[in-house]
N, C-alpha and C positions, 0 to 999 in steps of 0.2 A: 478387474473389479470395477475401473474407474468407466470403463465404457459401458457395463452393465448399468451402472448406477445413474448415468446421465440417464439410458433410455428409459430407467425406470419412474425417474424423476418426470422425464417431458411427458413420458404415456400418463403418469397420473391427471394431468389436467384435462385430459378428454376422457377420463372414467369417475363413476360414481363412489359410492362410500368405499370402504374398506372395511373386512373383518380380521380382527387378530384373533387368536389363540393362543393365548399364553402357556407355556410349558414349564413354570417354574411352578413352585410350592402351593400357588394359589390354583392350579388347575387341580380338579377331584376328579377327573377322566382323562388322563394323560393318556390310556390304551385306546380309546374308542376316536381320540382325534385323528390317529393314524388313519383309523377307518374311513374316517371323515375326507381327510385331506384325499386319500386314495380315491373313494366316490368324487371327488371332485376331478381329479386329473382324468377319470374314466368318462366324465362327460366333457371333455375337453377345454377345463377352467385351470389355467395355470397357478400354480402356489408358488409363493416365495418363502423359503424355509431361512430365518433368520438365525444363522449359527453364532451360538451362546450368547444369543440375547434373549434373556428372561427364559432360559433352560430350553435353547432353542425351539423358540414358538414358530409359527404358522400365519402367513397373513396372504389374503386374496380379496378379490373385488366382488363384493356383495353381489350375490344371485338367491332367487327365491328358494330352491331344492335346500341348498346349504344352511338358510335359516330354520326351516322347519324341521331339517336333522338334528342341527345344534341341540334345539330344544330337546326331539323324541329322546338323543343321545345322555343329554344332563352337561352337554361340555360347558363350560366356562369361557364365553369369547367376549369382545370386547368392540364396539362399532367404531371406526375413526373416518374422520375426513381427510380430505384430500391433503390438506397443510400438515396435519398431523402424522399421517402415515409419512409424509414427504420431510418432517422432521427427525423421524426413527430413521431412514433412510441416510440421512446426513450423519446422524450422529454414529452409525455404525461404520459409514465411511473413512472416518477417521483415522489416519495412518495409526495412530499409537494404540487404539481399540482392538482387542482381540476379537473382534466379529467380521460377519460377511454375511452376502445375500448370496444363495443359491437358487435360482429358478427349477422349480418341477414343472414336468412340460407333458408327459405321457405315463399313464401307468403302467408301471410294467406286467409282462405276463410270466403269472408264478406256477409252479409246479412244487409239489412236496414227493420226493423221493420215497418209497416207502411200500413194504408188502400190501398184496391186495385183502388179506386177511386180517391187516392190523386195523386196530380200532382210532379214531382221532384221538382218544384221551392219553394212549401211549407216548407221546409225542407232545413236548412244550409248545413247539412251534404251530402246528396244527389248533391246539387250545387257543393260543392269543391270535393267530390268524380267524378264526370262527368267533371270538368275544368282538374283535375289532370290526368286523363283518367287512374283512377282505376275503374276495374271490380266489381258488385255488384248485388247481386238477391234480390229482394223485396219478404219479408215474412210478413204473419200476422197470426192471431187468429190459422187458420187451420192448418197453419206449424209449431206452436209451440205445439199444443196440439196432433198433431201427432205424434210427434216425429223428425218431419224434423229438428229441429234445431242441434241437432246432427252432422249434415254435417258441421256447419260453425265454425271456428275461434273465429269470431269476429261478434257479433252484434249490431247495433247502434239502437236505440227505437226513432222513430220519437216523434213529440211533440205529446205524446198520453195521455190520461186522463183515468190511472187505478182506478179509483173510480166507472166510469159509469154515469160519470153525462153530459156526452158529450162535455165536455170542460167548463162546466156553461157557454155555449152560450145561454141560453135560448130567451137572446132578437134577437138572428138571426132566431128562430123556423120558421120563414115563407119562409127562404131563399132557394134554392133549395138544394145547396150543405148540410145546416143541414139535411134535411127530407132525404137528401142520405145518410148521416152518420148515422142516427137512424135506417131507414131500414137496413141498410149492416149490421150492429153490431147486432141487433135484430134478422135478417135470421142466423148469425153465431150460436148466444145463443140457437135459437130455434135447429139446426142441432146438436147442441153437447149435447142438453138435461136440458138447464139450463132457468130456468123460468124467470131470469131479467137478463141484462146485467152486473152489478155488481157483479157477480156470474160468467159469463163467464171470466170477466177481474182480477179475484184473480185467477181463475185458471191458466191464462196467467199467471200470475204474478210468480206464485210457478213454475210453469215447466220451467219459466226462472231461478228464482233462483236454482234450482236443476242443470240446465245447467250452470250456473257458478260454483257451487260446484262442480263440474265434471272435471273443467278446461277451462270454458267458458270464453270468455274477453266481457263483456257488456259497452257499452257506452252510455249515454244517455242527453239529453239536455232538458231545460225548463220543461215545465209539467211533463214528463215523468220522471223527477229524484225524486220530492216529493210525487208524487201520487202513483209511485212503493210502496214505504214504507208505505205510508197511507193507501193502498190496505191490504198491509200484516198486518197492525197493529189492522186493523178493520173488521178482519176475524170472521164471527157469528154475528157481529153488523149491524144495518141498518144505514147507513151516509148519505143516499140520501133520498131528498125529492119526495113528490108523483108526482110533477111536472115531476118529469124525468122517474120514473119506477112505479107508479099508488100505492105505499106503502108509509105510512108517516116515515119518518125518525126515529129513535129513539133518543129523547129529552136526554136522558142521555148519550148520544154515546162517549161522551168526557170522560167519567168515564168509560168507559169501554174498552179501546184501549189498549193492547198490545205490549207495544214497545219492547220487547223482540225478536219479529218475525221480527224487521226492520233490513236492513243493514247499514242505514245511519244515521238515526236522530232518536232522542228519547224526551221524554216531552213535546211534540208540544200539540197544542189544535187546534181544527180541525174548521173552519168557516161553519156555519153549515146551514146559509143563503142562500138559493138556486139562490138567484140574485146578490151575492157578487161573484164578479169575482174569489177571492181568496180561496184556497183550505184548506188555514192552519196558524198558525203564522211561519211556516218554513221559507217562502217567505219574504225578506225584503221588497219585493214589493215598488210601485212606490208612496205610502201616507209616507211610513216611512224612504224613502229615501232621498228625499229633497234634492237633488245634480242637479247642472244644467249639461248641458251637455259637456259643456266644460273642466269640473273639474270630470268628469265623469271613473275614473281610477281605475284598481285595480293589482296588484305589484304579479309577480311570485317568490315565495319562492326558496332557493339558497338550493339545497342539496349535499351529497358529492357523487360526482360519481363513487368514489372507493367503497363507502359501501351501497351508498343508488340509486343504479341505476334504480330502477324503477320509482320513480318521477323524477329523474332527465333526464330519455328518457321522460318522457311526458312531461316535462316542456323546452325539448331546443327551444331555438327561439335565434333569433337577437337582442330583445328587451325585458326587463324585466316586464316592465310597459306597459300594454295591454288596449286599450279603452274599457269602460263598454259599457254593452248595455241591451237594455231591454227584458223581455220574459212574458210569462202569469207567470212564473217563473222565477225569473232575479238572485237574490241570498239566501244564507242561513244563518239563523240566528244563529252564531257562537255558542250559547250557548246550541242549540239543537243538534248540531252534536256530536255522539258518541264517545267516549274516544279515541276508536281507530283509527278513520278516520283520514285521512292525507290530511292536507290543502296544496294544491299547489297555489293557488291564491288567493288573501283577499284584499278586501278594509278595510285596518284599522280601519280610523276616523269611519266607518258605522260597527263595529264589524260586516262586513259581509264577510263568503267566495263565492267564484266565481265559484270555479275549485278544487275539492276534489276526494279523489282516498281510495281506501280499497283493502281488502283480504278477499276472501270467500272461505274458501276448498282452492281446487288447482286451482279457479280461481280470476279473478279481477275484478273489476269495476270501470267507472271514471262517475262522473260526474260534468257538465258543465253548469252553470246557464245563461239564455239569450236566445235566438231565433236565432239571427244570426248577429255573429260580425261586420259586415259592415252594418247595419242597425239599426241606434241608437234604436228604438221606432217602431217596425214592427206592423202594424194594420191589422186588417182581410180584407181581400179582395184585399191588396196592390200587385202591381206586383214585381217580383223576384228580387233581387240581381243577378247585372252583376260582376259576381265572374275577369273576365276578367279586370275590370279596378283593381282590388285588386290584383294583382299576389303574392304579400309580404306581405300579411295579415297575424300579428303575431298574431289575433285571432284564423284565420282558421288555421293557424298552429298548434297550439294545437290539434283540430281536426284531424290531419294528424299524430302527433305522435301517437296519440291513435290508428289508423290504423295500423300502423308499430310495433307497440308493442308487436304483438303474434309472429312477424317473428323472435325475439329475442331468443339468444340459452339459452334454461330453466336451463343452467348452472348457468347462469349469475346473475339470478334472487335471490339475496340474499333478505332476507327481514327484 
Protein backbone atom coordinates (compact mmCIF):
# COMPACT_ATOMS: atom_id res chain seq x y z
CA UNK A 1 0.00 0.00 0.00
CA UNK A 2 2.84 2.42 0.92
CA UNK A 3 4.36 2.55 -2.58
CA UNK A 4 0.93 2.88 -4.21
CA UNK A 5 0.09 5.80 -1.91
CA UNK A 6 3.39 7.58 -2.66
CA UNK A 7 2.72 7.21 -6.36
CA UNK A 8 -0.83 8.50 -6.01
CA UNK A 9 0.19 11.51 -3.93
CA UNK A 10 3.09 12.35 -6.23
CA UNK A 11 0.90 12.20 -9.29
CA UNK A 12 -1.78 14.42 -7.80
CA UNK A 13 0.35 17.54 -8.13
CA UNK A 14 0.49 17.04 -11.89
CA UNK A 15 -3.25 16.59 -12.31
CA UNK A 16 -6.40 18.61 -12.17
CA UNK A 17 -9.48 18.35 -10.00
CA UNK A 18 -10.81 15.04 -8.71
CA UNK A 19 -14.32 13.63 -8.54
CA UNK A 20 -15.44 11.56 -5.57
CA UNK A 21 -18.50 9.34 -5.85
CA UNK A 22 -19.58 8.63 -2.27
CA UNK A 23 -21.11 5.17 -1.82
CA UNK A 24 -22.48 5.58 1.68
CA UNK A 25 -26.10 6.32 2.59
CA UNK A 26 -25.80 9.78 1.02
CA UNK A 27 -25.75 8.21 -2.45
CA UNK A 28 -29.12 7.70 -4.17
CA UNK A 29 -27.87 5.86 -7.28
CA UNK A 30 -25.42 3.26 -6.05
CA UNK A 31 -26.03 0.84 -8.90
CA UNK A 32 -25.61 3.39 -11.67
CA UNK A 33 -22.34 4.51 -10.09
CA UNK A 34 -20.84 1.14 -10.99
CA UNK A 35 -21.88 1.63 -14.60
CA UNK A 36 -20.25 5.04 -14.69
CA UNK A 37 -17.01 3.59 -13.29
CA UNK A 38 -17.13 0.87 -15.93
CA UNK A 39 -17.59 3.52 -18.61
CA UNK A 40 -14.56 5.42 -17.35
CA UNK A 41 -12.42 2.28 -17.42
CA UNK A 42 -13.61 1.52 -20.96
CA UNK A 43 -12.37 4.99 -21.95
CA UNK A 44 -8.96 4.45 -20.41
CA UNK A 45 -9.57 6.54 -17.28
CA UNK A 46 -8.27 4.80 -14.12
CA UNK A 47 -10.46 4.86 -11.02
CA UNK A 48 -9.48 4.54 -7.36
CA UNK A 49 -11.69 2.26 -5.30
CA UNK A 50 -11.51 3.58 -1.73
CA UNK A 51 -12.17 0.41 0.25
CA UNK A 52 -14.28 0.96 3.38
CA UNK A 53 -14.18 4.73 2.87
CA UNK A 54 -17.78 6.00 2.92
CA UNK A 55 -19.24 2.71 1.78
CA UNK A 56 -16.55 1.91 -0.79
CA UNK A 57 -16.41 5.19 -2.70
CA UNK A 58 -14.84 5.82 -6.10
CA UNK A 59 -12.50 8.67 -7.10
CA UNK A 60 -10.98 9.72 -10.43
CA UNK A 61 -9.50 12.68 -12.23
CA UNK A 62 -12.22 14.92 -13.63
CA UNK A 63 -13.04 14.38 -17.31
CA UNK A 64 -15.77 15.95 -19.41
CA UNK A 65 -17.60 12.74 -20.26
CA UNK A 66 -17.98 11.82 -16.60
CA UNK A 67 -19.46 15.16 -15.56
CA UNK A 68 -22.26 14.97 -18.09
CA UNK A 69 -22.90 11.30 -17.31
CA UNK A 70 -23.00 11.88 -13.57
CA UNK A 71 -25.77 14.39 -14.13
CA UNK A 72 -27.65 12.24 -16.65
CA UNK A 73 -27.61 9.25 -14.32
CA UNK A 74 -28.44 11.39 -11.27
CA UNK A 75 -25.39 10.11 -9.39
CA UNK A 76 -24.34 12.19 -6.40
CA UNK A 77 -20.72 13.33 -6.57
CA UNK A 78 -18.29 15.76 -4.95
CA UNK A 79 -15.57 17.81 -6.60
CA UNK A 80 -12.28 17.74 -4.70
CA UNK A 81 -9.17 19.85 -4.90
CA UNK A 82 -5.80 18.14 -5.18
CA UNK A 83 -5.06 18.83 -1.52
CA UNK A 84 -8.47 17.56 -0.39
CA UNK A 85 -8.01 14.26 -2.19
CA UNK A 86 -4.45 13.95 -0.93
CA UNK A 87 -5.73 14.31 2.62
CA UNK A 88 -8.26 11.52 2.04
CA UNK A 89 -5.50 9.23 0.79
CA UNK A 90 -3.32 10.06 3.77
CA UNK A 91 -6.13 9.27 6.21
CA UNK A 92 -6.80 5.96 4.45
CA UNK A 93 -3.12 5.00 4.65
CA UNK A 94 -2.97 5.17 8.45
CA UNK A 95 -2.15 1.65 9.68
CA UNK A 96 -4.80 1.67 12.38
CA UNK A 97 -7.59 2.44 9.86
CA UNK A 98 -9.32 -0.46 8.11
CA UNK A 99 -9.24 1.17 4.68
CA UNK A 100 -7.17 0.93 1.53
CA UNK A 101 -7.01 2.10 -2.08
CA UNK A 102 -7.23 -0.25 -5.05
CA UNK A 103 -6.59 1.10 -8.53
CA UNK A 104 -9.08 -0.03 -11.19
CA UNK A 105 -7.39 0.10 -14.58
CA UNK A 106 -9.17 -1.76 -17.36
CA UNK A 107 -12.81 -2.56 -18.06
CA UNK A 108 -13.27 -6.35 -17.84
CA UNK A 109 -14.77 -8.20 -20.79
CA UNK A 110 -18.06 -9.58 -19.49
CA UNK A 111 -20.22 -12.52 -20.55
CA UNK A 112 -23.37 -14.08 -19.16
CA UNK A 113 -23.74 -17.82 -19.65
CA UNK A 114 -27.43 -18.31 -20.42
CA UNK A 115 -29.64 -20.13 -22.94
CA UNK A 116 -30.23 -18.16 -26.10
CA UNK A 117 -33.97 -18.60 -25.54
CA UNK A 118 -33.86 -17.05 -22.04
CA UNK A 119 -35.09 -13.51 -21.53
CA UNK A 120 -32.94 -10.98 -19.60
CA UNK A 121 -35.59 -10.64 -16.91
CA UNK A 122 -35.03 -14.28 -15.94
CA UNK A 123 -31.76 -13.34 -14.30
CA UNK A 124 -30.94 -10.72 -11.65
CA UNK A 125 -27.42 -10.21 -12.97
CA UNK A 126 -28.62 -9.26 -16.44
CA UNK A 127 -31.24 -6.96 -14.94
CA UNK A 128 -28.69 -5.02 -12.88
CA UNK A 129 -26.15 -4.92 -15.73
CA UNK A 130 -28.81 -3.40 -17.97
CA UNK A 131 -29.81 -0.87 -15.32
CA UNK A 132 -26.20 0.10 -14.61
CA UNK A 133 -25.52 0.32 -18.37
CA UNK A 134 -22.67 -2.19 -18.30
CA UNK A 135 -22.29 -4.05 -21.63
CA UNK A 136 -22.10 -7.82 -21.77
CA UNK A 137 -22.31 -10.72 -24.24
CA UNK A 138 -24.53 -13.78 -24.02
CA UNK A 139 -22.72 -17.11 -24.34
CA UNK A 140 -23.82 -20.69 -23.85
CA UNK A 141 -22.55 -24.23 -24.27
CA UNK A 142 -21.30 -23.78 -27.85
CA UNK A 143 -19.14 -20.80 -26.88
CA UNK A 144 -17.76 -22.58 -23.81
CA UNK A 145 -16.85 -25.79 -25.62
CA UNK A 146 -15.38 -23.97 -28.63
CA UNK A 147 -13.02 -22.01 -26.39
CA UNK A 148 -14.59 -18.60 -27.01
CA UNK A 149 -14.66 -18.03 -23.25
CA UNK A 150 -10.95 -17.19 -23.40
CA UNK A 151 -12.05 -13.81 -24.77
CA UNK A 152 -13.70 -12.88 -21.44
CA UNK A 153 -12.38 -11.83 -18.04
CA UNK A 154 -15.62 -12.31 -16.09
CA UNK A 155 -18.41 -14.81 -16.64
CA UNK A 156 -21.70 -15.08 -14.79
CA UNK A 157 -23.56 -18.38 -14.75
CA UNK A 158 -27.29 -17.89 -15.27
CA UNK A 159 -29.34 -20.05 -12.87
CA UNK A 160 -28.35 -23.19 -14.76
CA UNK A 161 -28.76 -26.85 -13.78
CA UNK A 162 -25.41 -28.45 -14.54
CA UNK A 163 -26.64 -31.90 -13.52
CA UNK A 164 -28.65 -32.15 -16.75
CA UNK A 165 -32.04 -32.51 -15.04
CA UNK A 166 -33.56 -29.41 -16.66
CA UNK A 167 -33.80 -27.69 -13.30
CA UNK A 168 -35.88 -30.59 -11.92
CA UNK A 169 -38.88 -28.73 -13.35
CA UNK A 170 -40.64 -31.91 -14.49
CA UNK A 171 -43.99 -30.66 -13.21
CA UNK A 172 -43.77 -27.98 -15.92
CA UNK A 173 -43.09 -30.50 -18.70
CA UNK A 174 -46.12 -29.44 -20.74
CA UNK A 175 -45.14 -25.75 -20.73
CA UNK A 176 -43.77 -24.35 -24.02
CA UNK A 177 -40.69 -22.90 -22.27
CA UNK A 178 -39.83 -26.28 -20.74
CA UNK A 179 -40.15 -28.05 -24.08
CA UNK A 180 -38.00 -25.38 -25.74
CA UNK A 181 -35.31 -25.81 -23.06
CA UNK A 182 -35.22 -29.59 -23.48
CA UNK A 183 -35.11 -29.29 -27.27
CA UNK A 184 -32.32 -26.70 -27.22
CA UNK A 185 -30.13 -28.68 -24.82
CA UNK A 186 -30.54 -31.96 -26.69
CA UNK A 187 -29.68 -30.29 -29.99
CA UNK A 188 -26.50 -28.86 -28.47
CA UNK A 189 -25.58 -32.22 -26.93
CA UNK A 190 -26.02 -33.99 -30.27
CA UNK A 191 -24.02 -31.31 -32.05
CA UNK A 192 -21.05 -31.96 -29.77
CA UNK A 193 -21.38 -35.76 -29.88
CA UNK A 194 -22.87 -36.35 -26.43
CA UNK A 195 -25.63 -38.93 -25.97
CA UNK A 196 -27.07 -37.29 -22.88
CA UNK A 197 -27.45 -33.72 -21.63
CA UNK A 198 -25.67 -34.56 -18.32
CA UNK A 199 -22.56 -35.47 -20.34
CA UNK A 200 -22.77 -32.14 -22.18
CA UNK A 201 -23.08 -30.19 -18.94
CA UNK A 202 -20.15 -32.00 -17.34
CA UNK A 203 -17.98 -31.06 -20.31
CA UNK A 204 -19.08 -27.42 -19.95
CA UNK A 205 -18.33 -27.38 -16.22
CA UNK A 206 -14.85 -28.80 -16.80
CA UNK A 207 -14.12 -26.23 -19.51
CA UNK A 208 -15.19 -23.45 -17.16
CA UNK A 209 -12.92 -24.88 -14.47
CA UNK A 210 -9.98 -24.74 -16.91
CA UNK A 211 -10.88 -21.13 -17.68
CA UNK A 212 -10.83 -20.22 -13.98
CA UNK A 213 -7.52 -22.01 -13.47
CA UNK A 214 -6.01 -19.89 -16.24
CA UNK A 215 -7.09 -16.63 -14.59
CA UNK A 216 -10.84 -16.19 -15.15
CA UNK A 217 -13.33 -14.64 -12.70
CA UNK A 218 -16.47 -16.77 -12.28
CA UNK A 219 -19.65 -15.51 -10.61
CA UNK A 220 -22.73 -17.67 -10.12
CA UNK A 221 -26.08 -17.46 -8.35
CA UNK A 222 -28.92 -19.79 -7.43
CA UNK A 223 -28.78 -23.37 -8.79
CA UNK A 224 -25.73 -22.69 -10.95
CA UNK A 225 -23.65 -22.75 -7.75
CA UNK A 226 -24.32 -26.13 -6.14
CA UNK A 227 -25.07 -27.98 -9.39
CA UNK A 228 -21.66 -26.88 -10.69
CA UNK A 229 -19.93 -28.89 -7.96
CA UNK A 230 -22.46 -31.72 -8.06
CA UNK A 231 -21.69 -32.27 -11.74
CA UNK A 232 -17.96 -32.44 -10.99
CA UNK A 233 -18.43 -34.82 -8.06
CA UNK A 234 -20.67 -37.13 -10.09
CA UNK A 235 -18.37 -37.57 -13.08
CA UNK A 236 -18.83 -41.13 -14.33
CA UNK A 237 -21.91 -41.68 -12.13
CA UNK A 238 -25.51 -41.59 -13.39
CA UNK A 239 -27.39 -39.34 -10.94
CA UNK A 240 -30.24 -38.47 -13.33
CA UNK A 241 -33.60 -40.24 -13.31
CA UNK A 242 -34.89 -41.89 -16.45
CA UNK A 243 -37.73 -39.35 -16.65
CA UNK A 244 -35.06 -36.85 -17.72
CA UNK A 245 -32.67 -38.89 -19.87
CA UNK A 246 -34.32 -42.30 -20.44
CA UNK A 247 -31.70 -44.12 -18.37
CA UNK A 248 -32.13 -45.07 -14.68
CA UNK A 249 -30.07 -43.32 -12.03
CA UNK A 250 -27.49 -45.28 -10.07
CA UNK A 251 -29.14 -46.14 -6.74
CA UNK A 252 -25.67 -46.12 -5.11
CA UNK A 253 -24.70 -42.76 -6.58
CA UNK A 254 -24.14 -41.12 -3.19
CA UNK A 255 -21.44 -43.66 -2.37
CA UNK A 256 -19.53 -42.90 -5.56
CA UNK A 257 -19.22 -39.09 -5.46
CA UNK A 258 -15.73 -37.58 -5.87
CA UNK A 259 -15.64 -34.52 -3.61
CA UNK A 260 -12.01 -33.86 -4.46
CA UNK A 261 -13.22 -32.71 -7.89
CA UNK A 262 -15.35 -29.93 -6.34
CA UNK A 263 -14.25 -26.34 -5.87
CA UNK A 264 -16.55 -25.26 -3.01
CA UNK A 265 -18.43 -28.14 -1.36
CA UNK A 266 -17.74 -31.62 0.03
CA UNK A 267 -19.43 -34.46 1.94
CA UNK A 268 -22.86 -33.59 0.56
CA UNK A 269 -25.67 -36.03 -0.18
CA UNK A 270 -27.70 -35.93 -3.38
CA UNK A 271 -31.49 -35.84 -3.47
CA UNK A 272 -32.11 -38.57 -6.07
CA UNK A 273 -35.91 -38.26 -6.08
CA UNK A 274 -36.60 -36.77 -9.56
CA UNK A 275 -39.69 -34.96 -8.26
CA UNK A 276 -37.79 -33.31 -5.41
CA UNK A 277 -37.06 -29.67 -6.25
CA UNK A 278 -33.77 -29.85 -4.32
CA UNK A 279 -30.52 -31.23 -5.78
CA UNK A 280 -28.73 -32.03 -2.53
CA UNK A 281 -28.40 -31.11 1.12
CA UNK A 282 -25.97 -28.29 0.22
CA UNK A 283 -28.92 -25.91 -0.06
CA UNK A 284 -30.42 -24.90 3.26
CA UNK A 285 -33.74 -24.66 1.44
CA UNK A 286 -37.17 -23.46 2.45
CA UNK A 287 -38.03 -26.60 4.40
CA UNK A 288 -35.01 -26.27 6.71
CA UNK A 289 -34.80 -22.50 7.07
CA UNK A 290 -38.16 -21.85 8.81
CA UNK A 291 -37.73 -18.08 8.97
CA UNK A 292 -40.23 -15.29 8.37
CA UNK A 293 -39.52 -12.73 5.65
CA UNK A 294 -39.26 -9.81 8.05
CA UNK A 295 -36.59 -11.69 10.00
CA UNK A 296 -34.68 -13.02 7.01
CA UNK A 297 -31.30 -11.26 6.83
CA UNK A 298 -27.67 -12.19 6.39
CA UNK A 299 -24.61 -10.28 7.54
CA UNK A 300 -21.47 -9.38 5.63
CA UNK A 301 -18.25 -10.27 7.40
CA UNK A 302 -15.60 -7.62 7.94
CA UNK A 303 -12.15 -8.17 6.44
CA UNK A 304 -8.87 -6.28 6.66
CA UNK A 305 -8.73 -3.91 3.70
CA UNK A 306 -4.93 -3.74 3.87
CA UNK A 307 -4.30 -7.47 4.21
CA UNK A 308 -7.39 -9.09 2.65
CA UNK A 309 -8.31 -6.79 -0.25
CA UNK A 310 -10.15 -9.46 -2.27
CA UNK A 311 -13.03 -10.24 0.14
CA UNK A 312 -12.98 -6.58 1.20
CA UNK A 313 -13.67 -5.48 -2.38
CA UNK A 314 -16.38 -8.08 -2.86
CA UNK A 315 -18.14 -6.93 0.34
CA UNK A 316 -18.10 -3.16 -0.28
CA UNK A 317 -21.49 -1.81 0.72
CA UNK A 318 -23.34 0.95 2.53
CA UNK A 319 -24.99 -1.68 4.74
CA UNK A 320 -23.58 -4.76 6.41
CA UNK A 321 -26.95 -6.45 6.91
CA UNK A 322 -28.61 -7.62 3.68
CA UNK A 323 -32.21 -8.72 3.17
CA UNK A 324 -32.47 -12.44 2.52
CA UNK A 325 -34.10 -13.84 -0.61
CA UNK A 326 -34.94 -17.29 -1.88
CA UNK A 327 -33.90 -19.18 -4.98
CA UNK A 328 -33.90 -22.78 -6.09
CA UNK A 329 -30.61 -22.72 -4.20
CA UNK A 330 -30.92 -20.20 -1.36
CA UNK A 331 -27.99 -20.73 0.99
CA UNK A 332 -25.21 -23.17 1.76
CA UNK A 333 -24.92 -25.51 4.72
CA UNK A 334 -21.80 -24.33 6.57
CA UNK A 335 -20.62 -27.84 7.44
CA UNK A 336 -20.47 -28.77 3.74
CA UNK A 337 -18.09 -25.96 2.71
CA UNK A 338 -14.51 -26.94 1.93
CA UNK A 339 -11.99 -25.57 4.46
CA UNK A 340 -10.43 -23.09 2.01
CA UNK A 341 -13.75 -21.41 1.15
CA UNK A 342 -14.08 -17.81 2.34
CA UNK A 343 -17.51 -17.05 3.81
CA UNK A 344 -18.31 -13.39 3.11
CA UNK A 345 -22.00 -13.32 4.05
CA UNK A 346 -23.81 -15.56 6.53
CA UNK A 347 -26.94 -16.07 8.56
CA UNK A 348 -25.42 -17.20 11.85
CA UNK A 349 -28.61 -18.51 13.54
CA UNK A 350 -29.23 -20.83 10.58
CA UNK A 351 -25.58 -21.89 10.13
CA UNK A 352 -26.10 -20.75 6.57
CA UNK A 353 -23.56 -19.18 4.18
CA UNK A 354 -25.09 -16.86 1.57
CA UNK A 355 -22.06 -15.36 -0.16
CA UNK A 356 -18.82 -17.33 -0.58
CA UNK A 357 -15.58 -16.98 -2.48
CA UNK A 358 -12.48 -18.94 -3.40
CA UNK A 359 -9.29 -19.06 -5.43
CA UNK A 360 -8.64 -21.70 -8.08
CA UNK A 361 -5.27 -21.65 -9.78
CA UNK A 362 -4.77 -18.14 -11.17
CA UNK A 363 -8.48 -17.36 -11.06
CA UNK A 364 -11.32 -16.68 -8.66
CA UNK A 365 -14.92 -17.74 -8.14
CA UNK A 366 -17.83 -16.30 -6.14
CA UNK A 367 -21.12 -18.04 -5.34
CA UNK A 368 -24.14 -16.01 -4.21
CA UNK A 369 -27.22 -17.88 -2.95
CA UNK A 370 -30.72 -16.93 -4.03
CA UNK A 371 -32.40 -15.81 -7.24
CA UNK A 372 -33.02 -12.05 -7.04
CA UNK A 373 -31.98 -9.71 -4.19
CA UNK A 374 -35.17 -7.65 -4.53
CA UNK A 375 -37.65 -10.47 -5.14
CA UNK A 376 -37.98 -12.38 -1.88
CA UNK A 377 -39.50 -15.56 -3.24
CA UNK A 378 -39.37 -15.63 -7.02
CA UNK A 379 -41.72 -18.13 -8.64
CA UNK A 380 -41.56 -19.60 -12.13
CA UNK A 381 -43.18 -17.34 -14.77
CA UNK A 382 -43.37 -14.34 -12.43
CA UNK A 383 -42.74 -10.87 -13.96
CA UNK A 384 -39.26 -9.33 -13.76
CA UNK A 385 -37.99 -7.05 -11.02
CA UNK A 386 -38.06 -3.34 -11.84
CA UNK A 387 -34.52 -2.47 -10.76
CA UNK A 388 -35.24 1.27 -11.06
CA UNK A 389 -37.27 0.91 -7.86
CA UNK A 390 -34.14 -0.24 -6.02
CA UNK A 391 -31.32 2.05 -7.21
CA UNK A 392 -29.41 1.58 -3.95
CA UNK A 393 -30.05 -2.11 -3.35
CA UNK A 394 -27.32 -3.55 -1.07
CA UNK A 395 -28.05 -7.02 -2.44
CA UNK A 396 -27.51 -5.93 -6.04
CA UNK A 397 -24.34 -4.08 -5.02
CA UNK A 398 -22.70 -7.39 -4.17
CA UNK A 399 -23.21 -8.49 -7.78
CA UNK A 400 -21.62 -5.32 -9.14
CA UNK A 401 -18.66 -5.57 -6.77
CA UNK A 402 -17.85 -8.80 -8.57
CA UNK A 403 -18.22 -7.15 -11.98
CA UNK A 404 -15.53 -4.57 -11.13
CA UNK A 405 -13.30 -7.03 -9.31
CA UNK A 406 -11.27 -8.10 -12.41
CA UNK A 407 -10.43 -4.45 -13.10
CA UNK A 408 -8.32 -4.24 -9.94
CA UNK A 409 -4.59 -4.00 -10.37
CA UNK A 410 -3.28 -7.54 -9.98
CA UNK A 411 -0.30 -6.63 -7.79
CA UNK A 412 -2.83 -5.61 -5.12
CA UNK A 413 -4.39 -9.09 -5.17
CA UNK A 414 -2.81 -10.44 -2.01
CA UNK A 415 -4.06 -13.85 -0.92
